[in-house]
C-alpha positions, 0 to 999 in steps of 0.5 A: 515469505523471504522474497517478500521481506528481503532482497539480494543486494550488492554495494556500489560506488560512483568513483571507479578509482576505488574499485579493486580487482573483485569489483565490476566497473560498469561503463556509463552506457550500462547505467541510467546515471550516465556515469561509470559505476563500481559494483562489489559483486563479491559482497552480495548479501541478502538484506532485509527490505527495511534497511533500504531507503529508495531506488536511485536509478537502473542498470541495463544489464539483467543481473538476475541471469546466471553469468550476467557479469560476463555479459556485462564485460562483453558489453564494455564493463571491466574489472578494477585493479589490485591495490598497489600498496598497503596504504592504497585507499581501496583497502579502506573502502572495501573494509567499510563496505564489508562492515556496512553490508554486515550491519545491514544484514544483521539489522533488526528493529522489532523487539523479541522479548519474553512478554513478561513485562505486564506480569512483572509490573503486576507482581510489583503492584505497579498500577496504571496510576503509579506508571503515570506518576513515575513515568510521566506518560498518558493514561492510555499508554499506562494501560497499554503497558499494563496489558502488554500491548506496548513496549517500553523504550530505553528511557522508560526502561531506566525509570522502570528498572528500580521499580521492578528491582531488575536492571534496564536490560532485563526490562527491555528483554521482558517486552512483548514481541509483536505478531510476526506477521505484523512485523513483516508488514511494518518492515516493508520499505514503503512504511519508511515515509510514514514512520519519518512523518510520525517521528516528526509529528510526535517529536520522538526518535525513529526507533520509538516511532517504529515501536509505537506504531507497531504496538498501537496497531496491535492493540487496536487489532486486539480490541477489534478482533480478539487475540485468536484471529490474525487480522489483515495487518497491511490494511490495519497499518494503513488505517492507523497511519491514515488516522494519525497522519492524515486526520481521518481521510475517508479510507475503509478497511477492506475486511470491514467492507467484506464483512458488511457485504456478507451481512448484506447478502445474508439479509437479502436472502432472508428477506427474499430467498434466491434474490441474489441470483435473480438480481445477477440475472436482471437487477431492474426486473427483480427490484421492480418486484419489491413492493417496498421500493420504486425504481426510476430512470432519472436525468443525470442532473437529479443524481447529485449529492443529497442528504444520505447520498453524499459522496455516492460513487455512481450516477444514481440516487437513493431517496430514503425519505420518499414513500416508498423509497426511490432508487434513481438511475441516470437515464443516460447510462448504458445498460451495463452501467444502469445495472451496476448503479441500481444495485449500488443504490439498492445497497444504500437502501439495505444498509439504511433500512435494516437495523442489523446492517447499521451497527458496523456503520455507526462504529466508524469514525465518520459514522460509516459514510465511507464504508456504506458507499464502498460496501454498495460498490462491492455488493453490486460488483459481487452480484454481477461478477461471481467469484468463479469468473473472477478467479478464472480471469485474475491470478493469485498475484492480483489484476493487471489492466489487461486482466480487468479488460478481459473480465469486463469483456467476459461478462455483461457487467459494466466497466465500473463493476469490473474495476471494483471487483478487480480492486478487491484482488489488488495485492497492495495499496493502489487505484483502479481508475477509468478515464475518458478521452480527455483524461478526466476520471469517470470512475475510481476505486481505491485500496489503501490510499485516499480516493481519487475524485470523479471528474478530476483531471489526471491526463497530464500526469506521467503514464496517463499523459503518455497513453493519451498522447500515444496508443492508449497504452503505457507502463511506468511510474506515475502520480495521481492528483488529489485535492488542491493539486497535491499529487500522491506518492509515485506508483507503478502504473499500467494503462490500457484502452477499455472500450472508449475509455482508458483503464489505469491500474496503479499500485504502491508495490507488488505490481503483477505486470512486473517480475519484481517491484522495487521500493518506490523511488519517492516518498509521500505526496508532492505539493503543487508547483510554486508551493513550499516543500519540506525535504523528505526525511526518507531520502538521502544523497546518492553520494552521502554513503555507500549504496546497495544495488538490488539483485532483488528477488522475483515475485514469481513462485520460483523466488529466485534472486532477480532484478526485474525487467519492467515488461520485456528483456529489452528494458533496463533491470531495476538496480540501485536502492540506497541503504543506510545502516541503523542509527542510534539506537542500534536496533533502529531500522531504515526502511522506505516509502508509504499504504489496504483500505478501500474507498471509491469515487465515481462517475461523471460522464457515464462509463459502463 
């Protein structure tokens, strides 16, 4: 767990004149900044990830290796020099860096109180209405405080203290502690941009925004799963920010899809025992035996959006109003793609025809439209690609692009089925995307990020542009294009050929093809060229304060302190991330950027 929430870091400065004898001065050819860099190696500390803001640049030396300092010196690095007098500014710089590293190390933001606040309010007969009148808060917040599902901040504690007959410190210490697993997920650097946006949107302090988001996510989870379960916190946090900040874009919690697909499988077996196995062997032949359905091959032009079929991710159509209902599949599709599509459309039929499957859909903000389509994809993929095969092809760290190609080649399933099945195993938010030779999206499935539209052109961006211009392979960072030309956050990307198509896997962090994935160097979406951008509050000037260089932690089982090399030892180790000490109030954190929920978008020009 420690490797997930902290890194080993060293402070750096860009002015070699303040480097003392304990400082290693890297020459300009050992850093991507093209300037000399002072690294205070003796001030190495393990820091919580949430004090880091962004990656700045990289260093060429592999700081994960024992003896890396000697290697750097052999390559041209040198030590600084001793101060020449008591007034030498190097004394002050070192003292400031020591203070900063101590503050970073001890930084906390999550309350660790007794949880007695709700009982104290009950004993003082503070009803929700009295809280509303005394504190000027909303009824929803008053109820959450009385239930112990929210924490009071400093200002609210000042109001509550006389009502409860205790001092402000005692009020704050009575706050409930949020679940430890939720705090871990909220502390990830990628939450930094979301918290900054919430701060601006509500006009509150960053610390208050952090607490508000954490307790609101916890309260929602308690309502939906009860207190006895440990929810999928990462996905719930993504869903929360998606609703609060993005005004309800169609993302779907992965756990909801899993629950819906499991219910679909149960209903299917009740309707026709053994049908799951038969569908996996021959979907068309099996569905043709169902007397309450008709399966047709239709022109692709007949598979467009229809009532009840809007946003369908495949080249197929479900015509519910026909008697009997029709499952239409594009005649132009390959055999593998037709199998995936007909099972997807059958998923629509099950969910719309069986009352027990509509309940979860109707509970969703959009009436279940996004959940229904995502469940159809997962239902089809689960039938065509059994878990035993997926387990054999994809390791515990999640799928690389190569893993997905191997999974596709080891089965008779379509490329789209392999993409959906692999996306279920992503360990962070991201996309799995199929693109044609022009860089146009043929199929995409997304986890925790807004869906990528089928037919959208992505080939001129980042790693995809590199892959299309070269061998079809690339790795690095890239953004993907959403509606109105807006580009999403920068993602770690890997691109490989996949039988005439390009396969892209892009994730926010924990990329399985990298030993260690540092915080994203950019936060949030980027508007099209020519539009007005608001400066991102999650970044800071590299010269504005001391910075910490990642010595990092590998995501490998050894969990040894490391700074990852992206792909091979010849590549530069990822190094510098800016860090800033918590601002007022003292326990206010400073993490970095933004992300699981699943959504899908699919075919235009068939990918099998």
